[in-house]
C-alpha positions as CSV (number, residue, x, y, z in Angstrom):
1,M,141.7,100.1,-46.9
2,A,140.2,101.1,-50.2
3,L,137.9,104.0,-51.1
4,I,139.4,107.2,-49.7
5,H,137.5,109.9,-51.6
6,P,135.6,110.6,-54.8
7,Y,136.9,113.5,-56.9
8,N,135.4,114.6,-60.2
9,G,134.0,111.1,-61.0
10,S,137.3,109.4,-60.0
11,T,137.9,107.2,-57.1
12,I,141.0,107.5,-54.9
13,L,142.5,104.1,-54.1
14,A,144.6,103.2,-51.1
15,G,144.7,99.5,-50.4
16,G,141.7,98.3,-52.4
17,T,140.0,96.0,-50.0
18,D,136.8,97.9,-49.5
19,L,136.6,99.2,-53.1
20,L,136.7,95.7,-54.5
21,V,133.9,94.6,-52.2
22,R,131.8,97.6,-53.2
23,I,132.3,97.0,-56.9
24,R,131.2,93.4,-56.5
25,R,128.3,93.9,-54.1
26,E,127.0,97.3,-55.1
27,R,127.9,97.3,-58.8
28,I,129.8,100.6,-58.4
29,Y,132.1,101.2,-61.4
30,P,134.3,104.3,-61.1
31,E,135.3,106.0,-64.3
32,T,138.9,106.4,-63.1
33,I,140.8,104.9,-60.2
34,I,143.7,107.0,-58.9
35,S,146.2,105.1,-56.7
36,L,148.1,106.8,-53.9
37,E,150.8,104.1,-53.8
38,A,153.6,106.2,-55.5
39,L,153.3,109.2,-53.1
40,G,155.5,107.7,-50.4
41,W,153.0,108.0,-47.6
42,N,153.8,104.5,-46.4
43,A,156.2,105.2,-43.5
44,I,156.1,105.3,-39.8
45,R,158.3,108.1,-38.4
46,R,159.1,108.8,-34.8
47,T,160.1,112.2,-33.6
48,R,160.8,113.6,-30.2
49,N,157.2,114.6,-29.5
50,S,155.1,112.4,-31.8
51,V,154.8,109.4,-34.1
52,E,153.8,110.2,-37.7
53,I,152.0,107.5,-39.7
54,G,151.5,107.9,-43.4
55,S,148.0,107.2,-44.6
56,M,149.3,104.4,-46.9
57,V,150.8,102.4,-44.0
58,T,149.2,99.0,-44.0
59,A,147.7,97.0,-41.2
60,A,150.5,94.5,-41.6
61,Q,153.1,97.2,-41.0
62,L,151.4,98.4,-37.9
63,S,150.9,94.8,-36.6
64,A,154.7,94.3,-36.7
65,C,155.5,97.7,-35.3
66,D,157.4,97.6,-32.0
67,C,156.9,101.3,-31.1
68,P,155.6,101.4,-27.5
69,E,153.4,104.4,-28.1
70,L,151.5,102.4,-30.8
71,G,150.7,99.3,-28.7
72,V,146.9,99.6,-28.9
73,L,147.1,100.5,-32.6
74,S,149.3,97.5,-33.4
75,C,146.9,95.3,-31.5
76,A,143.9,96.7,-33.4
77,A,145.7,96.4,-36.8
78,S,146.5,92.7,-36.1
79,Q,142.8,92.0,-35.9
80,V,141.9,93.5,-39.3
81,G,140.8,90.5,-41.4
82,G,143.3,87.8,-42.4
83,A,146.9,88.1,-43.5
84,Q,146.1,88.9,-47.1
85,I,143.7,91.7,-46.1
86,R,146.3,93.2,-43.6
87,N,148.9,93.3,-46.4
88,M,146.7,95.5,-48.5
89,A,144.5,97.4,-46.0
90,T,145.7,100.9,-45.2
91,I,145.2,103.0,-42.1
92,G,144.1,105.9,-44.3
93,G,141.4,103.9,-46.0
94,N,140.2,102.4,-42.7
95,V,139.7,105.9,-41.2
96,V,138.3,107.7,-44.3
97,N,135.7,105.0,-44.9
98,A,134.3,106.3,-41.5
99,S,132.8,103.0,-40.3
100,P,131.8,103.1,-36.6
101,A,133.3,99.6,-36.5
102,A,136.7,100.5,-38.0
103,D,139.4,98.9,-35.8
104,M,142.4,101.2,-36.6
105,A,140.3,104.3,-36.5
106,L,139.1,103.4,-33.0
107,A,142.6,102.9,-31.7
108,L,143.7,106.3,-33.2
109,V,140.8,108.0,-31.3
110,A,142.0,106.4,-28.1
111,L,145.6,107.6,-28.8
112,D,144.2,111.2,-29.2
113,A,145.6,111.4,-32.8
114,D,145.6,114.3,-35.2
115,V,145.0,113.9,-38.9
116,T,146.7,115.9,-41.7
117,I,144.5,116.7,-44.7
118,V,145.9,118.0,-48.0
119,G,144.2,119.6,-51.0
120,P,144.6,122.4,-53.6
121,K,144.3,125.1,-50.8
122,G,147.2,123.6,-48.8
123,E,147.1,121.4,-45.7
124,R,145.2,121.4,-42.4
125,R,145.6,119.4,-39.3
126,I,142.8,118.6,-36.9
127,H,142.0,116.2,-34.0
128,L,140.7,112.9,-35.3
129,H,137.6,113.0,-33.1
130,D,136.5,116.1,-35.1
131,F,137.0,114.3,-38.5
132,F,134.0,112.0,-38.4
133,R,130.5,113.3,-39.2
134,G,128.6,110.0,-39.3
135,P,128.7,106.5,-40.9
136,G,130.6,106.9,-44.1
137,Q,130.8,110.7,-43.6
138,T,133.8,112.9,-42.8
139,I,134.7,116.6,-43.0
140,L,136.8,116.0,-46.2
141,S,135.8,118.2,-49.1
142,N,135.7,116.8,-52.7
143,E,139.2,118.1,-53.3
144,E,141.0,116.7,-50.1
145,I,142.7,113.5,-49.1
146,V,144.3,112.3,-45.9
147,R,148.1,112.3,-45.9
148,S,149.1,111.3,-42.3
149,F,148.2,110.8,-38.7
150,H,150.1,112.1,-35.7
151,I,150.2,110.5,-32.3
152,P,151.6,112.4,-29.3
153,V,154.5,110.5,-27.6
154,N,153.6,109.4,-24.0
155,H,156.4,107.7,-22.2
156,K,154.2,107.0,-19.2
157,I,151.7,104.7,-20.8
158,S,151.4,101.7,-18.5
159,E,148.6,99.7,-20.1
160,H,147.0,99.5,-23.6
161,W,144.0,97.4,-24.4
162,F,142.0,96.5,-27.5
163,R,139.1,94.1,-27.6
164,K,136.3,93.6,-30.1
165,V,133.3,91.3,-29.8
166,G,131.6,89.7,-32.8
167,P,130.0,86.5,-34.1
168,R,133.3,84.6,-34.7
169,S,136.7,84.5,-33.1
170,R,138.5,86.0,-36.1
171,H,137.9,88.0,-39.3
172,F,134.7,89.8,-38.3
173,I,133.2,93.3,-38.1
174,S,132.8,94.1,-34.5
175,R,129.4,94.4,-32.8
176,V,131.2,96.3,-30.0
177,A,134.8,97.3,-29.6
178,L,137.0,99.0,-27.0
179,A,140.4,100.6,-27.3
180,A,142.0,102.1,-24.2
181,V,145.3,103.6,-23.1
182,V,146.1,104.0,-19.4
183,T,148.7,105.9,-17.3
184,G,149.0,104.6,-13.8
185,I,147.7,101.2,-12.7
186,K,146.8,99.1,-9.7
187,D,144.9,101.3,-7.2
188,R,145.1,104.6,-9.0
189,I,144.6,105.8,-12.6
190,S,146.2,109.1,-13.3
191,S,144.9,109.4,-16.9
192,I,142.9,107.2,-19.2
193,R,141.5,107.4,-22.7
194,M,138.8,104.9,-23.8
195,A,137.2,104.8,-27.2
196,L,134.1,102.8,-28.1
197,G,133.3,101.4,-31.5
198,S,130.0,100.2,-33.1
199,V,127.9,101.8,-30.4
200,A,127.4,105.2,-32.0
201,P,127.4,106.8,-35.5
202,V,131.1,107.5,-35.1
203,P,134.0,106.1,-32.9
204,L,133.7,108.0,-29.7
205,R,135.6,108.6,-26.4
206,A,134.0,107.5,-23.2
207,K,134.5,110.8,-21.6
208,H,132.2,110.5,-18.6
209,T,133.8,107.2,-17.6
210,E,137.3,108.6,-18.2
211,R,136.6,111.6,-15.9
212,Y,135.1,109.4,-13.2
213,L,138.1,107.1,-13.2
214,E,140.7,109.9,-13.2
215,T,139.0,111.6,-10.2
216,S,138.5,108.4,-8.2
217,E,140.7,108.0,-5.1
218,R,141.2,104.3,-5.9
219,I,140.1,101.7,-8.4
220,G,138.4,98.9,-6.6
221,E,135.3,96.8,-7.0
222,K,132.9,99.6,-6.5
223,E,134.6,102.0,-8.9
224,I,134.9,99.3,-11.6
225,E,131.2,98.5,-11.3
226,T,130.3,102.2,-11.5
227,A,132.6,102.8,-14.5
228,A,131.3,99.9,-16.4
229,R,127.7,101.0,-15.9
230,M,128.6,104.6,-16.8
231,A,130.2,103.5,-20.1
232,S,127.2,101.3,-21.1
233,T,124.7,104.1,-20.4
234,E,126.1,107.6,-20.5
235,D,128.9,107.1,-23.0
236,C,127.4,105.1,-25.8
237,K,124.5,105.5,-28.2
238,P,123.9,102.1,-29.7
239,I,121.1,101.2,-32.1
240,S,119.5,97.9,-33.0
241,D,120.3,96.7,-36.5
242,H,120.8,93.5,-38.4
243,R,124.0,92.7,-36.6
244,S,122.9,93.3,-33.0
245,S,120.4,94.9,-30.6
246,E,120.8,98.0,-28.6
247,E,120.4,96.1,-25.3
248,Y,123.0,93.5,-26.4
249,R,125.5,96.2,-27.3
250,R,125.1,98.0,-24.0
251,R,125.6,94.7,-22.1
252,I,128.8,94.0,-24.0
253,V,130.1,97.5,-23.3
254,Y,129.5,96.9,-19.6
255,N,131.3,93.5,-19.7
256,I,134.4,94.5,-21.7
257,V,134.9,97.7,-19.7
258,K,134.7,95.7,-16.5
259,E,137.1,93.1,-17.8
260,F,139.5,95.8,-18.9
261,L,139.5,97.6,-15.6
262,W,139.9,94.4,-13.6
263,E,143.0,93.6,-15.7
264,C,144.4,97.1,-15.0
265,A,143.8,96.7,-11.3
266,G,145.8,93.5,-11.3
């Protein structure tokens, strides 16, 4: 979206949507703004084993992308603000801002994405779930920026799902969100990745729930009930704040996980 990283008093600019808000609300006035627009990091490239997404790719580009492996990400990107915001907001900014409610970051976590970071010492590539340290905090040093994201190709994906819950039907910061990718449907799930947003300091995988569903002999009413309760208790760490209470967030996690699994079961 906007603020990617401060460097020697300068501000790195991707899309500008968050930076403009911060300037207006927080009276933050950077000495220098450095745009990444001319670097050419605005393409989506598919190889045999992965899909590479440049950090300057916009939410609008991802919303219109018809790559099957990016279904959950395209859905998440389509819910980032209104059309004007989506035309400016970048996936790199959305991730590096490190908001627990970031829609595209959550979908990338569900897709088991890697992130490539570049700086004066070269580049490094890590799993995205190791990138976040807390709200607004990442592992980036003062000399590094994000160049791209890499999603492994999975031809066996049978379901993708993204849902966020908030105070209005559109253009809101989620109180709870779920991004999920499933292989195998109906009575048996062979693999599943579920990521929860706005219920912990960082976007996080619902690993206890994933493990339970993958080892279950079937996915019926009992299993769906157990999985929903597990996700809302063992796999999330919500707090109470000005937007919602801990109890409410746990209840919503229970409801949306249950809804998702019933849709998977057909």
